[in-house]
N, C-alpha and C positions, 0 to 999 in steps of 0.2 A: 635200296636194301629193304626187304620186308621185315617188319617187326612182328613178333609173335604177340597174340592177344591172350592174356591170361585172365582167368576168372578171379574176381576178388572175393576172398572168403574172409569175412570180418572176424570170425572166431578162431582163426588159426594164426599163431604167432610166427614171425619170420625168424629163422635161425640167422646167426651172424653172417654165415657164408652167403645165404640167400639175399640178405640185405646188401651185402657188399657187391654181389653180382648185379643186383638191380641198380645200385648206384652207378656202376661202370657202364651198364647198358644204356642208362638214361642220361649219361654225362655228355656235356658238350666239349669235353677235353679232346683235342686232336693229338695225334702222335707227334706233330711238330707245330710250332707257332706260326703266326702269320708273317713273322719277320725272317723266317728261314727254316730250312729243312735239314740242317746239319751239314750240308755240303757246299755252303756258300751261295746257294740259290734262294730266291724269295719263294714263298708259298703261293701257289696259284689256286685260288678258290674255284671250284667247279660245281655245276649241276649236271647230272647225267640221268636221262630217262629213256625208256624203251617204248617203241610202238611195234605193231606187227611187222612192219617193213624195215625199221632201222633203229639205231640209237641216236639220240640227240644230246650233244654236249654243249653246254654254255659255260664259257670261261670269262671271268672278269679281268680285263686287261686295260685299265684306264690309261689314256694317253699314248698307248702303243699303236704305231701305224702298221699297216699290212706288210710293209717291207722289213719290219723288225720282228715278224712272226715266222716260225718254222714248225711245220707239222709233219711228223713222220709216222709210219706204221711198220710193224713187223709182226706177222701173224695176227693175233687178236689184240696186240698192244699198240696203243696210240700214245705218242709223245708230243707235247706242246712245249715249245720254247719261245719265250718272248723277252725282248730286251728293251729297257727304257733307260737310256743314258742319263746320267746326272747333268743338270744344267751347269755349265761352266760360267761362273761369274767371278770377276775380280773385285777386290776391295769391298766385299760385303761380309757382314757378320750375321749369321742366322740366330734368331731368338727362338724359333720353332721351325723344325723341318720334319714333317710327317709324310709328305708325299713320297711314295717308294720309288726307288730307281735301282737299276741293276738288272739281273737276269732272273726271270721266273721260269721254272721248269717243273713239269708234271707229266708223269707216265702212269697209265692205268690200263688194266687188261679187261676187255669186254668178255662176257660169259659165253658167247657163241662166235663162230667164224664170221668175218666181215668181208665185204667187197671193197677192198682198198682202192680199186681203180675208179670208183664212182663216188668217193667222198666229196661232199660239197662244203665249202667254208665261206662264211661271210663275217664282216666286221662292221658293227654299227654302234656308235656312241659308247665305245669302250667295252662292248660285249662281243666276243668271238663265238659264233655259232657253227658247230660242225654237225652235219647230218651224215651219219656213218651207216650206209646200207648193210643189212645182213646178207651174208652169202646165200645163194639160192637154197642150198641144202639146210640152212638154219631157219628158213622161213616156215611158218605153219603151212601145212598142206592138207587140203580137204579131200577126203576119199569119197568118190561117188559110189553109190550102191545101185547095182542093177537088180531090178525085180525079176524074179523067175516066173 
């Protein structure tokens, strides 16, 4: 997501509304916490960036194996579902339990049409990497000019 660059003017004061808008724009507060998104699923952190040919999605899924991942698409929307079952141990009392278990779920819409038939996925050291090609009509096209 691009962020606007604003010129700093030292002699102008910020109105309260401007100050509040700036606070929210620069905030690290997310709409849901890392422990859940309000529907019983864990929050799945993502990085998404774009190249001329595709979108690249990196998801942090520590301890999840490929057979416990499900990736689906519908139009421009990609959904990643990962499941990490809790370890079943008898006769133990935890003093600290911070490693997440349960279901991680994340859906996001990409800004241009995608070629869902050619998405590539890899899983390496707890990082899921999706390469989502853009549909041919969404890729940049160079127009050649004929000299008269």
